ZAKEKOL-173759 format. One record per residue (C-alpha): residue number from 1; chain; x, y, z. Coordinates in Angstrom, 3 decimals. Layout:
BEGIN
@i: NUM	ch: A	x: X	y: Y	z: Z $
...
END
This chain:
BEGIN
@i: 1	ch: A	x: 33.971	y: 2.543	z: 47.258 $
@i: 2	ch: A	x: 36.704	y: 1.682	z: 44.694 $
@i: 3	ch: A	x: 35.779	y: -2.002	z: 44.817 $
@i: 4	ch: A	x: 32.111	y: -1.141	z: 44.266 $
@i: 5	ch: A	x: 33.001	y: 0.980	z: 41.224 $
@i: 6	ch: A	x: 35.039	y: -1.870	z: 39.780 $
@i: 7	ch: A	x: 32.109	y: -4.243	z: 40.254 $
@i: 8	ch: A	x: 29.733	y: -1.840	z: 38.509 $
@i: 9	ch: A	x: 32.222	y: -1.347	z: 35.676 $
@i: 10	ch: A	x: 32.589	y: -5.109	z: 35.149 $
@i: 11	ch: A	x: 28.792	y: -5.464	z: 35.156 $
@i: 12	ch: A	x: 28.437	y: -2.714	z: 32.505 $
@i: 13	ch: A	x: 31.110	y: -4.338	z: 30.322 $
@i: 14	ch: A	x: 29.402	y: -7.747	z: 30.680 $
@i: 15	ch: A	x: 26.005	y: -6.286	z: 29.707 $
@i: 16	ch: A	x: 27.521	y: -4.528	z: 26.688 $
@i: 17	ch: A	x: 29.226	y: -7.733	z: 25.567 $
@i: 18	ch: A	x: 25.994	y: -9.688	z: 25.958 $
@i: 19	ch: A	x: 24.076	y: -7.122	z: 23.895 $
@i: 20	ch: A	x: 26.737	y: -7.165	z: 21.157 $
@i: 21	ch: A	x: 26.621	y: -10.986	z: 20.986 $
@i: 22	ch: A	x: 22.838	y: -10.977	z: 20.681 $
@i: 23	ch: A	x: 22.951	y: -8.381	z: 17.860 $
@i: 24	ch: A	x: 25.587	y: -10.383	z: 15.969 $
@i: 25	ch: A	x: 23.546	y: -13.578	z: 16.272 $
@i: 26	ch: A	x: 20.417	y: -11.757	z: 15.088 $
@i: 27	ch: A	x: 22.299	y: -10.473	z: 12.030 $
@i: 28	ch: A	x: 23.469	y: -13.989	z: 11.154 $
@i: 29	ch: A	x: 19.947	y: -15.390	z: 11.531 $
@i: 30	ch: A	x: 18.449	y: -12.697	z: 9.276 $
@i: 31	ch: A	x: 21.100	y: -13.212	z: 6.567 $
@i: 32	ch: A	x: 20.703	y: -16.986	z: 6.514 $
@i: 33	ch: A	x: 16.910	y: -16.684	z: 6.624 $
@i: 34	ch: A	x: 16.864	y: -14.643	z: 3.398 $
@i: 35	ch: A	x: 19.162	y: -17.110	z: 1.632 $
@i: 36	ch: A	x: 17.089	y: -20.121	z: 2.690 $
@i: 37	ch: A	x: 13.767	y: -18.518	z: 1.761 $
@i: 38	ch: A	x: 15.027	y: -17.773	z: -1.754 $
@i: 39	ch: A	x: 16.283	y: -21.331	z: -2.286 $
@i: 40	ch: A	x: 13.053	y: -22.886	z: -1.051 $
@i: 41	ch: A	x: 10.957	y: -20.569	z: -3.191 $
@i: 42	ch: A	x: 12.842	y: -21.786	z: -6.258 $
@i: 43	ch: A	x: 12.255	y: -25.408	z: -5.246 $
@i: 44	ch: A	x: 8.507	y: -24.839	z: -4.857 $
@i: 45	ch: A	x: 8.271	y: -23.109	z: -8.262 $
@i: 46	ch: A	x: 10.111	y: -25.972	z: -9.917 $
@i: 47	ch: A	x: 7.772	y: -28.498	z: -8.313 $
@i: 48	ch: A	x: 4.663	y: -26.649	z: -9.526 $
@i: 49	ch: A	x: 5.994	y: -26.399	z: -13.086 $
@i: 50	ch: A	x: 6.707	y: -30.117	z: -13.078 $
@i: 51	ch: A	x: 3.188	y: -30.846	z: -11.796 $
@i: 52	ch: A	x: 1.664	y: -28.865	z: -14.669 $
@i: 53	ch: A	x: 3.842	y: -30.628	z: -17.239 $
@i: 54	ch: A	x: 2.917	y: -34.039	z: -15.885 $
@i: 55	ch: A	x: -0.771	y: -33.132	z: -16.175 $
@i: 56	ch: A	x: -0.431	y: -32.518	z: -19.891 $
@i: 57	ch: A	x: -0.954	y: -35.320	z: -22.408 $
@i: 58	ch: A	x: 0.885	y: -33.562	z: -25.264 $
@i: 59	ch: A	x: 4.263	y: -35.246	z: -24.949 $
@i: 60	ch: A	x: 3.519	y: -38.096	z: -22.557 $
@i: 61	ch: A	x: 6.279	y: -40.373	z: -23.786 $
@i: 62	ch: A	x: 8.925	y: -37.658	z: -23.477 $
@i: 63	ch: A	x: 7.616	y: -36.702	z: -20.057 $
@i: 64	ch: A	x: 7.748	y: -40.279	z: -18.833 $
@i: 65	ch: A	x: 11.377	y: -40.489	z: -19.895 $
@i: 66	ch: A	x: 12.099	y: -37.161	z: -18.223 $
@i: 67	ch: A	x: 10.283	y: -38.310	z: -15.114 $
@i: 68	ch: A	x: 12.437	y: -41.411	z: -14.896 $
@i: 69	ch: A	x: 15.557	y: -39.268	z: -15.154 $
@i: 70	ch: A	x: 14.286	y: -36.768	z: -12.588 $
@i: 71	ch: A	x: 12.707	y: -39.179	z: -10.107 $
@i: 72	ch: A	x: 15.457	y: -38.761	z: -7.539 $
@i: 73	ch: A	x: 15.049	y: -34.961	z: -7.739 $
@i: 74	ch: A	x: 11.275	y: -35.294	z: -7.334 $
@i: 75	ch: A	x: 11.690	y: -37.517	z: -4.288 $
@i: 76	ch: A	x: 13.969	y: -34.943	z: -2.676 $
@i: 77	ch: A	x: 11.475	y: -32.161	z: -3.393 $
@i: 78	ch: A	x: 8.542	y: -34.150	z: -2.011 $
@i: 79	ch: A	x: 10.542	y: -34.828	z: 1.157 $
@i: 80	ch: A	x: 10.406	y: -31.061	z: 1.792 $
@i: 81	ch: A	x: 6.587	y: -31.035	z: 1.488 $
@i: 82	ch: A	x: 4.781	y: -33.203	z: 4.072 $
@i: 83	ch: A	x: 1.192	y: -34.326	z: 3.760 $
@i: 84	ch: A	x: -1.505	y: -32.720	z: 5.882 $
@i: 85	ch: A	x: -1.515	y: -35.706	z: 8.211 $
@i: 86	ch: A	x: 2.240	y: -35.279	z: 8.784 $
@i: 87	ch: A	x: 1.988	y: -31.695	z: 10.045 $
@i: 88	ch: A	x: 2.363	y: -33.033	z: 13.568 $
@i: 89	ch: A	x: 5.761	y: -34.424	z: 12.584 $
@i: 90	ch: A	x: 6.847	y: -30.891	z: 11.625 $
@i: 91	ch: A	x: 5.754	y: -29.528	z: 15.002 $
@i: 92	ch: A	x: 7.479	y: -32.445	z: 16.711 $
@i: 93	ch: A	x: 10.742	y: -31.638	z: 14.935 $
@i: 94	ch: A	x: 10.534	y: -27.996	z: 16.058 $
@i: 95	ch: A	x: 9.837	y: -29.093	z: 19.631 $
@i: 96	ch: A	x: 12.800	y: -31.489	z: 19.626 $
@i: 97	ch: A	x: 15.015	y: -28.643	z: 18.429 $
@i: 98	ch: A	x: 13.790	y: -26.534	z: 21.364 $
@i: 99	ch: A	x: 14.521	y: -29.344	z: 23.833 $
@i: 100	ch: A	x: 18.025	y: -29.626	z: 22.390 $
@i: 101	ch: A	x: 18.667	y: -26.062	z: 23.598 $
@i: 102	ch: A	x: 16.689	y: -26.598	z: 26.851 $
@i: 103	ch: A	x: 13.995	y: -24.093	z: 25.878 $
@i: 104	ch: A	x: 10.330	y: -23.821	z: 26.814 $
@i: 105	ch: A	x: 8.299	y: -24.289	z: 23.612 $
@i: 106	ch: A	x: 4.699	y: -23.470	z: 22.703 $
@i: 107	ch: A	x: 2.572	y: -23.509	z: 19.532 $
@i: 108	ch: A	x: -0.337	y: -21.234	z: 20.531 $
@i: 109	ch: A	x: -1.906	y: -21.034	z: 17.063 $
@i: 110	ch: A	x: -2.168	y: -23.189	z: 13.925 $
@i: 111	ch: A	x: -4.259	y: -22.154	z: 10.935 $
@i: 112	ch: A	x: -4.372	y: -22.621	z: 7.181 $
@i: 113	ch: A	x: -3.432	y: -19.544	z: 5.192 $
@i: 114	ch: A	x: -6.319	y: -17.950	z: 3.287 $
@i: 115	ch: A	x: -5.496	y: -15.704	z: 0.353 $
@i: 116	ch: A	x: -7.830	y: -12.782	z: -0.395 $
@i: 117	ch: A	x: -8.758	y: -11.161	z: -3.684 $
@i: 118	ch: A	x: -8.848	y: -7.420	z: -4.368 $
@i: 119	ch: A	x: -12.266	y: -7.174	z: -2.700 $
@i: 120	ch: A	x: -11.048	y: -8.928	z: 0.420 $
@i: 121	ch: A	x: -12.941	y: -12.113	z: -0.376 $
@i: 122	ch: A	x: -11.252	y: -15.483	z: 0.274 $
@i: 123	ch: A	x: -9.877	y: -17.229	z: -2.808 $
@i: 124	ch: A	x: -10.640	y: -20.922	z: -3.180 $
@i: 125	ch: A	x: -7.281	y: -22.724	z: -3.047 $
@i: 126	ch: A	x: -6.241	y: -24.726	z: -6.103 $
@i: 127	ch: A	x: -3.261	y: -26.862	z: -7.017 $
@i: 128	ch: A	x: -1.459	y: -29.538	z: -5.042 $
@i: 129	ch: A	x: -0.062	y: -27.318	z: -2.275 $
@i: 130	ch: A	x: -1.446	y: -25.567	z: 0.792 $
@i: 131	ch: A	x: 0.150	y: -23.230	z: 3.320 $
@i: 132	ch: A	x: -0.269	y: -23.528	z: 7.095 $
@i: 133	ch: A	x: 0.778	y: -20.782	z: 9.510 $
@i: 134	ch: A	x: 2.245	y: -21.804	z: 12.867 $
@i: 135	ch: A	x: 2.717	y: -19.382	z: 15.735 $
@i: 136	ch: A	x: 5.807	y: -20.485	z: 17.693 $
@i: 137	ch: A	x: 7.123	y: -19.275	z: 21.048 $
@i: 138	ch: A	x: 10.424	y: -20.392	z: 22.579 $
@i: 139	ch: A	x: 12.083	y: -19.020	z: 25.709 $
@i: 140	ch: A	x: 15.256	y: -19.701	z: 27.634 $
@i: 141	ch: A	x: 18.863	y: -18.517	z: 27.483 $
@i: 142	ch: A	x: 19.015	y: -15.644	z: 24.948 $
@i: 143	ch: A	x: 21.781	y: -17.167	z: 22.824 $
@i: 144	ch: A	x: 20.007	y: -20.536	z: 22.757 $
@i: 145	ch: A	x: 16.698	y: -19.056	z: 21.595 $
@i: 146	ch: A	x: 18.449	y: -17.495	z: 18.596 $
@i: 147	ch: A	x: 20.238	y: -20.752	z: 17.860 $
@i: 148	ch: A	x: 16.849	y: -22.465	z: 17.945 $
@i: 149	ch: A	x: 15.447	y: -19.970	z: 15.436 $
@i: 150	ch: A	x: 18.415	y: -20.712	z: 13.188 $
@i: 151	ch: A	x: 17.662	y: -24.446	z: 13.539 $
@i: 152	ch: A	x: 14.012	y: -23.815	z: 12.602 $
@i: 153	ch: A	x: 15.179	y: -22.260	z: 9.320 $
@i: 154	ch: A	x: 17.197	y: -25.402	z: 8.569 $
@i: 155	ch: A	x: 14.460	y: -27.967	z: 9.140 $
@i: 156	ch: A	x: 14.087	y: -30.401	z: 6.189 $
@i: 157	ch: A	x: 10.728	y: -28.949	z: 5.136 $
@i: 158	ch: A	x: 9.456	y: -26.204	z: 2.838 $
@i: 159	ch: A	x: 9.211	y: -23.811	z: 5.774 $
@i: 160	ch: A	x: 9.577	y: -20.032	z: 5.893 $
@i: 161	ch: A	x: 9.820	y: -17.724	z: 8.907 $
@i: 162	ch: A	x: 7.686	y: -14.792	z: 7.757 $
@i: 163	ch: A	x: 7.852	y: -12.744	z: 10.968 $
@i: 164	ch: A	x: 9.681	y: -12.985	z: 14.287 $
@i: 165	ch: A	x: 10.596	y: -10.965	z: 17.331 $
@i: 166	ch: A	x: 13.187	y: -11.318	z: 20.075 $
@i: 167	ch: A	x: 13.152	y: -9.866	z: 23.578 $
@i: 168	ch: A	x: 15.053	y: -10.371	z: 26.819 $
@i: 169	ch: A	x: 14.135	y: -9.781	z: 30.449 $
@i: 170	ch: A	x: 15.669	y: -10.376	z: 33.856 $
@i: 171	ch: A	x: 14.016	y: -12.988	z: 36.048 $
@i: 172	ch: A	x: 14.737	y: -13.999	z: 39.609 $
@i: 173	ch: A	x: 15.483	y: -17.689	z: 39.952 $
@i: 174	ch: A	x: 16.457	y: -20.001	z: 42.765 $
@i: 175	ch: A	x: 19.289	y: -22.338	z: 41.694 $
@i: 176	ch: A	x: 17.924	y: -25.797	z: 40.938 $
@i: 177	ch: A	x: 14.299	y: -24.676	z: 41.233 $
@i: 178	ch: A	x: 13.477	y: -22.151	z: 38.501 $
@i: 179	ch: A	x: 11.656	y: -18.843	z: 38.447 $
@i: 180	ch: A	x: 11.118	y: -17.564	z: 41.965 $
@i: 181	ch: A	x: 8.295	y: -15.626	z: 43.486 $
@i: 182	ch: A	x: 8.692	y: -12.449	z: 45.569 $
@i: 183	ch: A	x: 11.621	y: -12.476	z: 47.957 $
@i: 184	ch: A	x: 9.553	y: -12.840	z: 51.121 $
@i: 185	ch: A	x: 8.645	y: -15.485	z: 53.639 $
@i: 186	ch: A	x: 9.981	y: -16.954	z: 56.903 $
@i: 187	ch: A	x: 13.589	y: -16.300	z: 57.786 $
@i: 188	ch: A	x: 15.931	y: -18.609	z: 55.905 $
@i: 189	ch: A	x: 13.299	y: -19.463	z: 53.253 $
@i: 190	ch: A	x: 12.899	y: -17.697	z: 49.904 $
@i: 191	ch: A	x: 15.265	y: -15.015	z: 51.151 $
@i: 192	ch: A	x: 16.843	y: -12.460	z: 48.887 $
@i: 193	ch: A	x: 20.263	y: -14.069	z: 49.369 $
@i: 194	ch: A	x: 18.969	y: -17.321	z: 47.849 $
@i: 195	ch: A	x: 17.850	y: -15.619	z: 44.637 $
@i: 196	ch: A	x: 19.901	y: -14.822	z: 41.579 $
@i: 197	ch: A	x: 19.048	y: -12.925	z: 38.430 $
@i: 198	ch: A	x: 19.005	y: -14.635	z: 35.053 $
@i: 199	ch: A	x: 18.456	y: -13.049	z: 31.645 $
@i: 200	ch: A	x: 15.775	y: -14.916	z: 29.692 $
@i: 201	ch: A	x: 15.254	y: -14.521	z: 25.954 $
@i: 202	ch: A	x: 11.967	y: -15.101	z: 24.146 $
@i: 203	ch: A	x: 11.512	y: -15.622	z: 20.417 $
@i: 204	ch: A	x: 8.048	y: -15.392	z: 18.875 $
@i: 205	ch: A	x: 7.858	y: -16.451	z: 15.235 $
@i: 206	ch: A	x: 5.218	y: -16.890	z: 12.547 $
@i: 207	ch: A	x: 6.178	y: -19.784	z: 10.307 $
@i: 208	ch: A	x: 4.568	y: -20.809	z: 7.006 $
@i: 209	ch: A	x: 4.771	y: -24.540	z: 6.265 $
@i: 210	ch: A	x: 3.916	y: -25.712	z: 2.763 $
@i: 211	ch: A	x: 2.074	y: -29.051	z: 2.735 $
@i: 212	ch: A	x: 0.379	y: -31.274	z: 0.203 $
@i: 213	ch: A	x: -3.340	y: -30.625	z: -0.182 $
@i: 214	ch: A	x: -4.173	y: -34.323	z: 0.116 $
END
């Protein structure tokens, strides 16, 4: 009886420690997400202002000189904003990040953002930029899914996580095989002794990627 109580106590302490670690990681992700979103918003605003200035013919000579001085900055900004045809490269980078942490990865939905006016009517997009919303799902070890979300925030693109959720669940797995079915079957096969429980975390995130219109 005493040994059983000690086992239960160790299990409770382990669960509490796991929950605390997950909460700490979530706090770090949220803090860094806000900092990154603010920096990228400033970069996008600077790019748009520069586009408008370059479209003006008022001080073309001065602008050409300024452009020459700022070309390296412009190249860095444009590296953050892929063309429409390069959107697959963005998804590929997110998938490679998931594989790095041995996570299952899905992109169940991709659609261009449509802004609405006060009457709820779609607004015709203008300017050189467009926004595309990606729905991302990654699952695996809880700590690794949160690390993956952190890596998503640090991709070299003008990308913002606008909404995300995190959940964990216990699954029965057979070592070396994966998720198991019900513990039933012929004696010696798929028996309860062969199964072990594993906590699986799932992150679902809506990500806005800014791309060039052309």
